[in-house]
C-alpha positions in Angstrom: 92.7 125.6 2.9 93.4 128.2 6.2 92.1 132.1 6.2 94.5 133.9 3.8 97.2 136.2 5.9 98.0 138.7 3.0 95.9 140.5 0.5 98.0 141.5 -2.5 96.6 145.1 -3.6 97.2 146.3 -7.2 95.7 149.5 -7.8 95.7 150.0 -11.4 94.6 152.7 -14.0 94.5 151.9 -17.8 96.5 148.8 -17.4 94.5 146.0 -19.1 97.8 145.1 -21.5 99.7 144.4 -18.3 97.3 142.7 -15.6 97.5 139.7 -17.5 101.2 139.6 -16.5 100.9 139.9 -12.8 98.0 137.5 -13.0 100.0 134.7 -14.0 102.5 135.5 -11.5 100.1 134.9 -9.2 98.0 131.8 -10.7 102.3 130.6 -10.5 102.7 131.0 -7.1 103.6 127.6 -4.4 101.7 128.6 -2.1 98.1 130.5 -3.2 96.8 131.2 0.3 96.5 135.0 -0.7 93.6 137.6 -1.7 94.3 139.6 -4.5 92.6 142.9 -4.5 92.7 145.2 -7.7 91.3 148.9 -7.1 90.3 150.3 -10.6 91.2 154.1 -10.4 89.0 154.9 -13.0 90.3 153.0 -16.3 88.3 153.5 -19.3 89.8 150.7 -20.9 88.8 146.9 -20.9 90.4 146.3 -17.1 87.1 145.8 -15.7 85.9 142.7 -18.3 89.5 141.8 -17.6 89.4 141.0 -13.8 85.6 139.7 -14.4 87.9 136.8 -16.4 90.3 136.3 -13.7 88.1 135.0 -10.6 87.7 131.1 -10.1 91.1 130.3 -9.4 92.5 129.1 -6.1 92.9 132.7 -4.4 90.1 135.0 -3.9 89.8 138.0 -6.6 88.5 141.3 -5.6 87.9 144.1 -8.0 86.6 147.6 -7.1 86.2 150.4 -9.5 86.5 154.1 -8.3 86.8 157.2 -10.2 90.0 158.7 -10.6 91.8 160.2 -7.9 95.1 158.6 -8.0 97.4 155.6 -6.7 96.9 156.9 -3.3 93.2 157.3 -3.3 93.2 153.6 -4.9 95.5 152.7 -1.5 93.1 154.6 0.8 90.6 153.0 0.0 92.6 149.6 0.0 93.6 150.3 3.4 89.8 150.7 4.9 88.9 147.3 3.2 91.8 144.7 3.8 91.5 142.9 6.9 94.3 140.2 6.3 97.6 140.4 8.3 99.4 141.7 5.8 99.3 144.1 3.0 101.3 143.8 -0.2 100.8 146.5 -2.9 102.2 145.2 -6.3 101.5 147.4 -9.3 99.6 146.6 -12.0 102.8 146.3 -14.6 104.5 144.4 -12.3 105.0 140.2 -11.2 106.0 137.9 -8.7 108.5 135.4 -8.5 107.1 131.9 -8.1 107.9 131.8 -4.0 107.4 135.6 -3.3 103.9 134.6 -1.3 105.8 131.2 0.1 108.5 133.7 0.9 106.8 136.2 3.1 104.7 134.0 4.8 107.5 131.7 6.2 109.5 135.0 7.3 105.8 136.5 9.1 105.8 133.4 11.4 109.2 134.4 12.8 108.2 137.6 13.5 104.4 138.1 13.9 104.8 138.3 17.4 106.9 141.2 17.2 105.8 144.9 17.0 107.0 145.6 13.5 105.3 147.6 10.9 106.2 145.2 7.9 108.9 143.2 5.7 111.1 144.3 3.1 112.5 142.8 0.5 113.9 143.7 -3.2 112.7 144.2 -6.0 114.4 143.2 -9.4 114.9 143.8 -13.4 114.9 139.8 -13.4 115.1 137.3 -10.8 119.2 138.0 -10.4 119.1 141.4 -11.2 119.0 143.5 -8.1 117.4 147.5 -8.6 119.4 149.7 -6.9 120.7 148.5 -3.2 120.3 145.6 -1.4 119.7 146.2 2.4 123.2 146.8 4.6 122.4 143.5 6.1 120.2 140.5 5.2 117.5 139.2 7.5 117.8 141.8 10.0 115.5 144.1 12.1 115.9 148.0 11.1 114.6 151.2 10.7 113.1 152.4 7.1 113.4 155.5 8.0 117.3 155.4 8.4 118.5 152.3 6.3 116.2 154.2 2.9 117.5 157.7 3.9 120.4 158.7 6.4 121.9 155.3 4.9 121.2 156.5 1.4 120.0 152.7 0.3 118.4 153.7 -2.9 116.2 152.0 -5.7 112.9 150.6 -5.4 112.1 147.9 -2.7 109.2 145.3 -2.5 107.7 146.8 1.0 104.7 144.1 3.1 103.3 146.0 5.7 101.3 145.0 8.6 97.8 145.8 8.3 96.8 147.0 11.3 99.8 149.9 11.0 98.6 151.1 7.9 95.2 151.8 9.5 96.5 154.5 11.6 97.2 156.6 8.6 95.7 157.5 5.5 97.3 159.4 2.6 96.5 163.2 2.5 94.1 164.3 -0.2 94.4 167.2 -2.4 91.4 168.6 -4.6 92.8 168.4 -8.5 95.8 166.7 -7.1 96.1 162.6 -8.2 99.6 162.0 -7.1 101.0 161.5 -3.6 104.0 160.0 -3.1 103.8 157.0 -1.0 107.2 157.6 0.7 105.2 159.8 3.1 103.3 156.8 4.5 106.2 154.3 4.9 108.2 157.0 6.9 105.5 157.4 9.3 105.4 154.3 10.1 108.8 154.2 10.6 108.9 156.8 13.0 106.5 154.5 15.2 108.3 151.2 14.3 111.4 148.9 12.7 110.9 146.3 10.1 112.5 143.1 8.5 115.3 143.2 5.9 115.5 140.8 4.1 118.2 140.7 0.8 115.5 138.2 -1.7 114.2 139.7 -4.8 110.5 138.0 -5.0 108.8 141.2 -7.2 109.9 141.8 -10.8 109.3 145.7 -12.3 109.2 146.9 -15.7 109.3 150.5 -15.7 107.0 151.6 -18.4 106.4 154.7 -20.4 104.2 156.9 -19.1 104.2 154.8 -15.4 104.0 157.0 -12.8 107.9 156.2 -12.1 108.7 157.5 -15.6 106.4 160.5 -15.3 109.4 162.1 -12.5 109.5 165.9 -11.5 106.4 166.9 -13.7 103.9 165.1 -12.6 105.1 166.1 -8.8 105.1 169.6 -10.1 101.5 169.7 -10.9 100.7 168.2 -7.7 102.6 170.4 -5.1 100.6 170.0 -2.0 101.3 166.6 -2.2 104.9 167.6 -2.8 104.5 169.9 0.5 103.9 167.4 2.5 106.3 164.9 1.5 109.1 167.5 2.5 107.6 167.9 5.9 108.2 164.8 6.8 111.9 164.6 5.1 112.7 168.0 7.5 112.0 165.4 10.7 115.0 165.6 13.3 115.5 161.8 12.7 116.9 162.3 9.5 120.6 163.4 9.4 121.2 167.0 7.8 121.3 166.5 4.4 118.2 165.2 4.2 116.9 167.8 5.8 118.6 170.8 3.2 117.3 168.9 0.8 113.2 168.6 1.8 113.8 171.5 3.3 114.7 173.3 -0.6 111.9 170.8 -1.8 109.6 172.7 0.5 110.2 175.5 -0.5 109.7 175.0 -4.0 106.5 173.0 -4.0 105.1 175.9 -1.9 106.2 178.7 -4.6 103.9 175.7 -6.9 101.1 175.7 -4.8 101.2 179.3 -4.4 101.7 180.0 -1.1 102.4 183.3 0.9 105.4 183.8 2.4 104.2 183.9 5.8 102.4 180.5 4.7 106.3 179.3 3.9 107.8 180.6 6.9 106.2 178.5 9.6 107.4 176.4 12.5 108.6 174.2 13.3 111.2 174.4 10.7 111.1 177.8 10.0 114.6 178.6 10.6 115.3 175.9 8.3 113.5 177.1 5.9 114.6 181.0 6.2 118.1 180.1 5.7 117.4 178.0 2.4 115.0 180.6 0.9 116.7 181.7 -1.6 118.2 178.5 -3.1 114.4 177.5 -2.7 113.3 180.1 -4.9 115.5 179.4 -7.8 115.0 175.8 -7.6 111.6 176.9 -7.7 112.7 178.8 -11.0 114.6 176.6 -12.5 111.9 173.6 -12.6 109.2 176.6 -13.6 111.6 176.9 -16.4 112.3 173.7 -17.5 109.1 171.1 -16.4 106.2 173.2 -15.5 105.7 175.1 -19.1 
């Protein structure tokens, strides 16, 4: 078997009860020329023992334990470790269609010589039910920021990233915060490079109670520094004005949750936009503080 071109990266925390479903989907892949890297973010269930049972398949399984710091810190560690050309994040409570790896490798062969940051596929509730919107066009090179933000294409997607591009960045880490929105990284990559958009479901998502996708605003309010960093990205002039206004409001609200001073909130490069929206952002902060924080 040739050296794998892709690593499936699975950050996990107390998901021993869901990992077998993902493992089974990997065992059923029509092409098993991949590595599987499991980053255990401080689980206290039987995740370690379970992962030891996963060894001995046609694909390499690597398990690494780290102290709990949040998914973004697990991804930072994975970015340090992975050496394959492609980096595919598959969450521990999700799984893949049987032809996912073969599909990715086929598409990669057609674009590997282009200066792209990755490939975006669809997620589904099932193999036939798309989550959110499809990409505007199929098998077309486009920009993540333009499609996802400016064109308002909604719904989680299954992005496969070029590892070399990922290694240019690391998620910011703030003491006491265990959440950082992943879109911070994807937007950074898209500032420099486009990606291939493919309208094919390769990834099945089940939104579980207690998962990050279901934790919503409360989790973000508890981690305001990460929210501030994401909001700064969203105020970039590459985005249309509605996106920039939204993120300015988020920046203001999260800044109040982080107990920032007015002088820290009203700072370049978006001082004018933030200043205009400061009263509305303060009202948003008060509303969220009453509804979520307490």
